[in-house]
C-alpha positions, 0 to 999 in steps of 0.5 A: 500499500502506498500511503500519503502524508501531507500538512501545511508548513510548520505542522510537524509532518517531518516529526510524525514520519520519523515515527513511522519510521521507528516502526519500520515503514520507510517514509518517502521525502518527496520536498528533499527528493525535489531539491535533490532532482533538482541538483543531480537530474540534467534534463531538469536542470537545464529546464531550471536554467532556461526558467530562470537563467544561469544564475539559478545555480551557484558556481558549486552547482547547488540550487540557488534556492533564494533567488528562485524562491523570490521570483516564485513568490513574486510570480506564479506563472513561474511556480506554475511552470516549475512546478509542471515539470519537477512534479512529474520527475518526483511522481516518478521517482517516488514510484521506483522507489515505492517498487524498490521497498521489499518486505514492508506492510506499506511505504509514506510518500511525505508531501507538503503538496500532496493534494495540489500536485495530484500526486494523492490521487495515486495513493490508497490512503492520505493522512494529514497532520494539523497543528493550529496557525499560531503554532505552525508559525511560531515553529517555522520563525523557530526553525528557519529564522523566518519573518512572520510576514513570509511564513503567512505568505507561504501559508497562503500559496498552500491549501487550507488545513481544513480542505486538507482535513476534509479531503485525508483519510486520516487526521494526526493533531500535532497541537502539543495537547494531543500525544502524537505516539498514541495516534500513529500506533492507532492510524498504523494499527488501521493501515495494517487493517485494511491491508489484510482485508 
C-alpha cells in the first residue's frame, strides 16, 4: 500500500514521519527529493536554467534556492512552470522508490503539496498532520529564522488546513495537546487492518 502524508508548513509532518520510521515504515520525502533532482537530473537542471537563468545555480552546482524562492514568490506563472516539470519527475522517482521497498506492509510519501500536485490520486490513503496556525508560524520562525510575513505568505499559497482535513482519511493533531505516538500507532494499526482485508 502507498500512504500519503501531508500538512501545512510547520505542521510537524517530519516529526510524525520519524515516528512511522521507528515502526519500520520507509518514508519518501518528496520535497527533499525534488531539491535533489533539481541538482542531479541534467534534464531538470536545463529546464530550471531556461526558466530562471544561469544564476539559478551557484558556482558549486547547488540550487540558488533563495533566488528561485524570491522569483516564484512574486511570479505565480514561474511557480506553475517550475511545478509542471518538477512534479512529474518527483512522481516517477517516488514510484521507482516505492517498488524498490521490499518486505514492508506499506510506504509513506511525505509531501507538502500532496493534493495540489495531484499525486494524492495515486495513493491508497492520506494522512493529514494538523496544527493551529499560530503554532505553525511560531515553529517555522524558530526553525528557519524566517520572518512572520514570509511564513504567512507561504501559507497562503498552500491549500487550507480545513480542506486538507476534509480530503484526508486520517488526521493527526500535532497541537501539543494530543500525544503524537498514540495517534501514529492507532493509524498504523488501522492501515495494517485495511491491508489484511
